[in-house]
Steps between C-alpha positions, in 0.01 A plus 500: 500500500657842570401669825253776410448705816746362755817691593804422282663166581790532742838333464382250760196408291716468189734274697206282608402449135852387410539288813169318441575437133214715374732719292854443376547787254466875522223490240296259711551718806371799305199308373400369844562819699421766241831670577685691229826364360699755698313416823562128447867570428530703820353225715701225333818704549422534871443125534811400307698752703389323816594165348146367534441468126734377228463612138646273230465473122260240366711257298191327361378788286420395141557839341552869568644639817436252782317643802691506827358251749441593862535246778495499879840439659423285804867506597518879528493471878342325795216562742507430874187387682404438861167377635513610863286306745449501873719196567659426162620699200561358153771656282591471135714634216333504158582582140287768338312219331394357836741206515597417857879500533539445875272487801507462875277510805568696815332380819462776754372549851135601513478869577842597363506860377628643172823636653603145587353303210560723197883499531485118508287501185724737305811306605347170390384647169857613433619145573237365257635734233842345552356148489316575176826619341332831421718719721571814302178472301278804523226474759207663327242470774409359839156357574374456855174362635363510853185377670243765581437837339790669324575863423630454146606865469714507815601134474397398850245300695191712552295320762590137559329321791785247523819682389548702815764771473496511118226756441632824354860378460619548136687191382683641196778663709612158620612425141709817463829310534384223264350690207366834385225323302138582584339297779132405464285381789153350501271274697583131454165396349508800264847399381381143444195592292703745290760230435228252406346749261840578350561131432167479319586792270214710640244269341256543786354828620353378829662271756483416868807336653458370855816457706423239764821455694605589852276802444213569264475760226390558143623675188223649289519600133183653354469660159866422436618707798623403845248608761663648811205674662503855637711395800707240316318225688307330220531124551607528864228274639701288744418716799136553417284404798289186472254347745668160460816642662330686784730505802785325316832685541679606181871556455425865422413548868125523445242225499223384272701529175441262209873420506469379859313194375600476130861621482775241460630552854148459638441177309829357628404599853 
């Protein structure tokens, strides 16, 4: 049904409809969004200009002028991704459709800072581009995840109890020699729950994803929206104090944290 009171659909929202297969003609876009023909044309022109959407004639029309069909071009470029951890980082090159083209893992010394690690990550991502035979393809975005709270506006760690030396350091500048594409940063559990929801075509409005790994964390979606909390710390429960861990040292430097008895490193110990 057309949107009655919401702001006009943006080019990004129009793109999402085409990408997800909900609309493949301008008429369908107009019906779903309530946009005028000229507004639809403007947004489609912007998307085709970026190479994200392809418009072709429908050869299966049975009469009259065939409508032009809109489709998502998953080969319009690539996306780089890095999941940065305390002792290991996972890297990947993806098509716009989410297909993994190349991947690698970087093991690092615990406590290494961004000035040392980030150049290694960008260099390895460039090598993965070469390995995927996509050198020269447009890099349309870079996605990063980190443990702990993230300042998504500045693109840096906000207050991580385990990533010492990373707080307040913007990570986008490290990619300046690799790409001018936008760099997006988020907490690792938030990135995971958003990816899970994306795979399920937004069919669920509420979800709780628990990341039980070396550390503990959760990604929370409620009412169809990611919940960050006023300080960006929603789901950061690993360093909550618990009586069961009283006096037990945690890797954050404190004691009594839930992670000190339930985190992966604690279980191994």
